[in-house]
N, CA, C and O atoms as CSV, one atom per row, in Angstrom:
chain,resi,resn,atom,element,x,y,z
A,1,MET,N,N,193.416,10.249,-20.867
A,1,MET,CA,C,194.467,11.085,-20.320
A,1,MET,C,C,193.910,12.490,-20.104
A,1,MET,O,O,193.314,13.070,-21.012
A,2,ALA,N,N,194.101,13.032,-18.918
A,2,ALA,CA,C,193.552,14.343,-18.587
A,2,ALA,C,C,194.365,15.442,-19.232
A,2,ALA,O,O,195.591,15.366,-19.319
A,3,CYS,N,N,193.687,16.430,-19.665
A,3,CYS,CA,C,194.328,17.588,-20.283
A,3,CYS,C,C,194.994,18.418,-19.184
A,3,CYS,O,O,194.460,18.532,-18.080
A,4,MET,N,N,196.138,18.986,-19.479
A,4,MET,CA,C,196.880,19.770,-18.495
A,4,MET,C,C,196.067,20.979,-18.025
A,4,MET,O,O,196.101,21.327,-16.845
A,5,SER,N,N,195.352,21.608,-18.924
A,5,SER,CA,C,194.582,22.784,-18.541
A,5,SER,C,C,193.435,22.412,-17.593
A,5,SER,O,O,193.060,23.221,-16.744
A,6,THR,N,N,192.875,21.210,-17.722
A,6,THR,CA,C,191.814,20.761,-16.824
A,6,THR,C,C,192.345,20.596,-15.406
A,6,THR,O,O,191.665,20.960,-14.447
A,7,ALA,N,N,193.539,20.056,-15.262
A,7,ALA,CA,C,194.135,19.871,-13.937
A,7,ALA,C,C,194.374,21.218,-13.274
A,7,ALA,O,O,194.146,21.363,-12.073
A,8,HIS,N,N,194.824,22.191,-14.024
A,8,HIS,CA,C,195.066,23.517,-13.451
A,8,HIS,C,C,193.772,24.236,-13.114
A,8,HIS,O,O,193.740,25.049,-12.190
A,9,ALA,N,N,192.718,23.953,-13.841
A,9,ALA,CA,C,191.438,24.598,-13.582
A,9,ALA,C,C,190.860,24.166,-12.237
A,9,ALA,O,O,190.086,24.910,-11.635
A,10,ARG,N,N,191.221,22.979,-11.756
A,10,ARG,CA,C,190.696,22.488,-10.486
A,10,ARG,C,C,191.440,23.041,-9.280
A,10,ARG,O,O,190.950,22.921,-8.157
A,11,GLU,N,N,192.599,23.639,-9.474
A,11,GLU,CA,C,193.358,24.187,-8.351
A,11,GLU,C,C,192.625,25.381,-7.768
A,11,GLU,O,O,191.945,26.122,-8.478
A,12,ARG,N,N,192.776,25.555,-6.447
A,12,ARG,CA,C,192.149,26.689,-5.783
A,12,ARG,C,C,192.921,27.954,-6.102
A,12,ARG,O,O,194.152,27.927,-6.133
A,13,PRO,N,N,192.245,29.043,-6.337
A,13,PRO,CA,C,192.948,30.297,-6.584
A,13,PRO,C,C,193.639,30.779,-5.313
A,13,PRO,O,O,193.187,30.506,-4.201
A,14,ALA,N,N,194.726,31.489,-5.495
A,14,ALA,CA,C,195.438,32.035,-4.341
A,14,ALA,C,C,194.569,33.087,-3.683
A,14,ALA,O,O,193.860,33.829,-4.363
A,15,GLY,N,N,194.619,33.152,-2.386
A,15,GLY,CA,C,193.824,34.133,-1.659
A,15,GLY,C,C,193.794,33.782,-0.194
A,15,GLY,O,O,194.479,32.856,0.240
A,16,PRO,N,N,193.007,34.512,0.575
A,16,PRO,CA,C,192.942,34.221,2.014
A,16,PRO,C,C,192.354,32.843,2.263
A,16,PRO,O,O,191.530,32.363,1.484
A,17,PRO,N,N,192.782,32.201,3.361
A,17,PRO,CA,C,192.238,30.867,3.666
A,17,PRO,C,C,190.746,30.946,3.932
A,17,PRO,O,O,190.253,31.933,4.478
A,18,GLN,N,N,190.043,29.918,3.549
A,18,GLN,CA,C,188.600,29.869,3.746
A,18,GLN,C,C,188.294,29.478,5.187
A,18,GLN,O,O,188.984,28.639,5.767
A,19,ARG,N,N,187.281,30.072,5.749
A,19,ARG,CA,C,186.853,29.699,7.101
A,19,ARG,C,C,186.062,28.410,6.998
A,19,ARG,O,O,185.022,28.358,6.341
A,20,SER,N,N,186.556,27.380,7.645
A,20,SER,CA,C,185.920,26.079,7.507
A,20,SER,C,C,184.808,25.857,8.535
A,20,SER,O,O,183.917,25.037,8.313
A,21,ARG,N,N,184.851,26.570,9.642
A,21,ARG,CA,C,183.845,26.358,10.678
A,21,ARG,C,C,182.732,27.383,10.566
A,21,ARG,O,O,182.955,28.529,10.173
A,22,HIS,N,N,181.576,26.967,10.905
A,22,HIS,CA,C,180.407,27.832,10.891
A,22,HIS,C,C,180.582,28.937,11.936
A,22,HIS,O,O,181.197,28.712,12.979
A,23,TRP,N,N,180.054,30.103,11.667
A,23,TRP,CA,C,180.215,31.233,12.580
A,23,TRP,C,C,179.653,30.930,13.963
A,23,TRP,O,O,180.207,31.385,14.963
A,24,LEU,N,N,178.565,30.169,14.037
A,24,LEU,CA,C,177.972,29.856,15.337
A,24,LEU,C,C,178.903,28.966,16.159
A,24,LEU,O,O,179.032,29.157,17.368
A,25,ALA,N,N,179.547,28.004,15.518
A,25,ALA,CA,C,180.492,27.129,16.224
A,25,ALA,C,C,181.668,27.949,16.755
A,25,ALA,O,O,182.116,27.731,17.881
A,26,ARG,N,N,182.168,28.883,15.956
A,26,ARG,CA,C,183.269,29.732,16.424
A,26,ARG,C,C,182.831,30.591,17.598
A,26,ARG,O,O,183.582,30.772,18.556
A,27,TRP,N,N,181.604,31.127,17.523
A,27,TRP,CA,C,181.097,31.982,18.583
A,27,TRP,C,C,180.908,31.193,19.877
A,27,TRP,O,O,181.241,31.679,20.958
A,28,LEU,N,N,180.381,29.989,19.767
A,28,LEU,CA,C,180.156,29.158,20.948
A,28,LEU,C,C,181.455,28.643,21.556
A,28,LEU,O,O,181.480,28.246,22.720
A,29,ASP,N,N,182.520,28.647,20.788
A,29,ASP,CA,C,183.823,28.178,21.254
A,29,ASP,C,C,184.588,29.262,22.024
A,29,ASP,O,O,185.620,28.980,22.633
A,30,ARG,N,N,184.087,30.487,21.996
A,30,ARG,CA,C,184.800,31.592,22.644
A,30,ARG,C,C,185.058,31.407,24.137
A,30,ARG,O,O,186.176,31.676,24.577
A,31,PRO,N,N,184.093,30.963,24.942
A,31,PRO,CA,C,184.396,30.796,26.375
A,31,PRO,C,C,185.572,29.850,26.640
A,31,PRO,O,O,186.382,30.097,27.534
A,32,ARG,N,N,185.662,28.765,25.859
A,32,ARG,CA,C,186.801,27.853,26.026
A,32,ARG,C,C,188.105,28.566,25.666
A,32,ARG,O,O,189.102,28.444,26.378
A,33,MET,N,N,188.091,29.302,24.571
A,33,MET,CA,C,189.276,30.025,24.134
A,33,MET,C,C,189.687,31.062,25.180
A,33,MET,O,O,190.876,31.228,25.453
A,34,TRP,N,N,188.713,31.758,25.764
A,34,TRP,CA,C,189.013,32.753,26.778
A,34,TRP,C,C,189.611,32.116,28.035
A,34,TRP,O,O,190.543,32.663,28.625
A,35,ARG,N,N,189.071,30.946,28.450
A,35,ARG,CA,C,189.635,30.248,29.623
A,35,ARG,C,C,191.077,29.848,29.371
A,35,ARG,O,O,191.935,30.027,30.235
A,36,GLU,N,N,191.350,29.299,28.172
A,36,GLU,CA,C,192.715,28.882,27.844
A,36,GLU,C,C,193.660,30.080,27.805
A,36,GLU,O,O,194.778,30.015,28.317
A,37,ARG,N,N,193.207,31.163,27.200
A,37,ARG,CA,C,194.042,32.363,27.107
A,37,ARG,C,C,194.323,32.930,28.495
A,37,ARG,O,O,195.441,33.361,28.780
A,38,SER,N,N,193.311,32.928,29.353
A,38,SER,CA,C,193.475,33.432,30.711
A,38,SER,C,C,194.464,32.567,31.500
A,38,SER,O,O,195.321,33.095,32.210
A,39,ALA,N,N,194.348,31.249,31.379
A,39,ALA,CA,C,195.264,30.339,32.075
A,39,ALA,C,C,196.695,30.514,31.566
A,39,ALA,O,O,197.639,30.501,32.356
A,40,TYR,N,N,196.857,30.676,30.264
A,40,TYR,CA,C,198.181,30.890,29.677
A,40,TYR,C,C,198.807,32.167,30.229
A,40,TYR,O,O,199.990,32.186,30.569
A,41,ARG,N,N,198.022,33.222,30.315
A,41,ARG,CA,C,198.549,34.505,30.799
A,41,ARG,C,C,198.856,34.471,32.292
A,41,ARG,O,O,199.816,35.098,32.739
A,42,ARG,N,N,198.052,33.747,33.066
A,42,ARG,CA,C,198.371,33.595,34.496
A,42,ARG,C,C,199.679,32.825,34.664
A,42,ARG,O,O,200.495,33.164,35.522
A,43,ALA,N,N,199.881,31.785,33.843
A,43,ALA,CA,C,201.122,31.001,33.913
A,43,ALA,C,C,202.321,31.866,33.537
A,43,ALA,O,O,203.367,31.787,34.181
A,44,LEU,N,N,202.180,32.685,32.509
A,44,LEU,CA,C,203.273,33.585,32.132
A,44,LEU,C,C,203.628,34.536,33.272
A,44,LEU,O,O,204.803,34.800,33.527
A,45,ALA,N,N,202.610,35.046,33.951
A,45,ALA,CA,C,202.841,35.990,35.045
A,45,ALA,C,C,203.611,35.346,36.198
A,45,ALA,O,O,204.332,36.039,36.918
A,46,ARG,N,N,203.469,34.033,36.384
A,46,ARG,CA,C,204.165,33.338,37.477
A,46,ARG,C,C,205.600,32.933,37.135
A,46,ARG,O,O,206.378,32.607,38.032
A,47,MET,N,N,205.958,32.948,35.853
A,47,MET,CA,C,207.281,32.470,35.440
A,47,MET,C,C,208.376,33.499,35.725
A,47,MET,O,O,208.170,34.707,35.602
A,48,ASP,N,N,209.552,32.980,36.113
A,48,ASP,CA,C,210.702,33.862,36.311
A,48,ASP,C,C,211.471,33.989,34.988
A,48,ASP,O,O,211.133,33.344,33.996
A,49,ALA,N,N,212.503,34.827,34.995
A,49,ALA,CA,C,213.267,35.113,33.772
A,49,ALA,C,C,213.887,33.854,33.178
A,49,ALA,O,O,213.951,33.717,31.956
A,50,HIS,N,N,214.341,32.938,34.020
A,50,HIS,CA,C,214.971,31.703,33.539
A,50,HIS,C,C,213.967,30.847,32.754
A,50,HIS,O,O,214.281,30.358,31.669
A,51,LEU,N,N,212.774,30.670,33.299
A,51,LEU,CA,C,211.758,29.882,32.606
A,51,LEU,C,C,211.305,30.558,31.317
A,51,LEU,O,O,211.090,29.896,30.302
A,52,LEU,N,N,211.162,31.876,31.365
A,52,LEU,CA,C,210.764,32.602,30.153
A,52,LEU,C,C,211.816,32.451,29.058
A,52,LEU,O,O,211.477,32.299,27.884
A,53,ALA,N,N,213.083,32.492,29.437
A,53,ALA,CA,C,214.158,32.296,28.456
A,53,ALA,C,C,214.103,30.890,27.868
A,53,ALA,O,O,214.401,30.698,26.689
A,54,ASP,N,N,213.726,29.911,28.678
A,54,ASP,CA,C,213.611,28.536,28.183
A,54,ASP,C,C,212.560,28.396,27.088
A,54,ASP,O,O,212.711,27.576,26.183
A,55,ILE,N,N,211.504,29.186,27.166
A,55,ILE,CA,C,210.467,29.098,26.134
A,55,ILE,C,C,210.632,30.174,25.058
A,55,ILE,O,O,209.787,30.317,24.175
A,56,GLY,N,N,211.725,30.924,25.143
A,56,GLY,CA,C,212.056,31.878,24.083
A,56,GLY,C,C,211.395,33.239,24.200
A,56,GLY,O,O,211.225,33.933,23.198
A,57,LEU,N,N,211.021,33.627,25.414
A,57,LEU,CA,C,210.421,34.943,25.617
A,57,LEU,C,C,211.283,35.777,26.536
A,57,LEU,O,O,211.931,35.252,27.442
A,58,ASP,N,N,211.290,37.091,26.302
A,58,ASP,CA,C,211.965,37.977,27.248
A,58,ASP,C,C,210.919,38.475,28.254
A,58,ASP,O,O,209.717,38.375,28.009
A,59,GLU,N,N,211.381,39.002,29.365
A,59,GLU,CA,C,210.458,39.399,30.437
A,59,GLU,C,C,209.490,40.490,30.005
A,59,GLU,O,O,208.319,40.462,30.386
A,60,THR,N,N,209.958,41.440,29.224
A,60,THR,CA,C,209.095,42.542,28.789
A,60,THR,C,C,207.918,42.036,27.964
A,60,THR,O,O,206.774,42.431,28.190
A,61,THR,N,N,208.207,41.163,27.012
A,61,THR,CA,C,207.156,40.608,26.161
A,61,THR,C,C,206.184,39.769,26.982
A,61,THR,O,O,204.971,39.872,26.803
A,62,ALA,N,N,206.705,38.949,27.873
A,62,ALA,CA,C,205.860,38.088,28.696
A,62,ALA,C,C,204.973,38.913,29.621
A,62,ALA,O,O,203.790,38.607,29.773
A,63,ARG,N,N,205.517,39.938,30.232
A,63,ARG,CA,C,204.728,40.775,31.148
A,63,ARG,C,C,203.648,41.537,30.387
A,63,ARG,O,O,202.540,41.712,30.895
A,64,ALA,N,N,203.960,41.989,29.179
A,64,ALA,CA,C,202.955,42.687,28.368
A,64,ALA,C,C,201.821,41.738,27.990
A,64,ALA,O,O,200.652,42.123,28.027
A,65,GLU,N,N,202.157,40.507,27.627
A,65,GLU,CA,C,201.134,39.513,27.279
A,65,GLU,C,C,200.298,39.152,28.505
A,65,GLU,O,O,199.078,39.029,28.405
A,66,ALA,N,N,200.932,38.983,29.645
A,66,ALA,CA,C,200.218,38.606,30.864
A,66,ALA,C,C,199.282,39.715,31.343
A,66,ALA,O,O,198.289,39.435,32.016
A,67,ALA,N,N,199.584,40.959,31.007
A,67,ALA,CA,C,198.764,42.087,31.442
A,67,ALA,C,C,197.512,42.292,30.594
A,67,ALA,O,O,196.619,43.040,30.990
A,68,LYS,N,N,197.434,41.648,29.445
A,68,LYS,CA,C,196.269,41.810,28.566
A,68,LYS,C,C,195.031,41.157,29.183
A,68,LYS,O,O,195.148,40.141,29.869
A,69,PRO,N,N,193.858,41.724,28.948
A,69,PRO,CA,C,192.632,41.052,29.391
A,69,PRO,C,C,192.365,39.806,28.548
A,69,PRO,O,O,192.856,39.696,27.425
A,70,PHE,N,N,191.595,38.878,29.085
A,70,PHE,CA,C,191.394,37.583,28.433
A,70,PHE,C,C,190.737,37.677,27.057
A,70,PHE,O,O,190.942,36.806,26.211
A,71,TRP,N,N,189.959,38.714,26.833
A,71,TRP,CA,C,189.240,38.786,25.548
A,71,TRP,C,C,190.074,39.361,24.421
A,71,TRP,O,O,189.650,39.310,23.266
A,72,LYS,N,N,191.248,39.907,24.717
A,72,LYS,CA,C,192.108,40.456,23.665
A,72,LYS,C,C,193.091,39.404,23.168
A,72,LYS,O,O,193.752,38.729,23.957
A,73,ALA,N,N,193.174,39.278,21.859
A,73,ALA,CA,C,194.096,38.321,21.266
A,73,ALA,C,C,195.514,38.824,21.285
A,73,ALA,O,O,196.421,38.133,20.820
C-alpha cells in the first residue's frame, strides 16, 4: 500500500506550464502560424457587422485585430 505522502510527492508543483516543444520546432513553425494569422485577419476584414456578431465580435474589436501586422499576436 502506497504511503499518502509518496503520492503527493509525485504531483507537479504549481507554476507556469512547461514548454513541451523544442525551441527550434517552435521557431520553424512560425511561417505557418503567420500565414494562418494573416488569413484570419483578412477574413475578419471582409466580414460585415452581422457576421461579426454571429461569432461574438463587435466591429471595433474586429477592425483593430484585422489592422495588426501578421507578426503581432
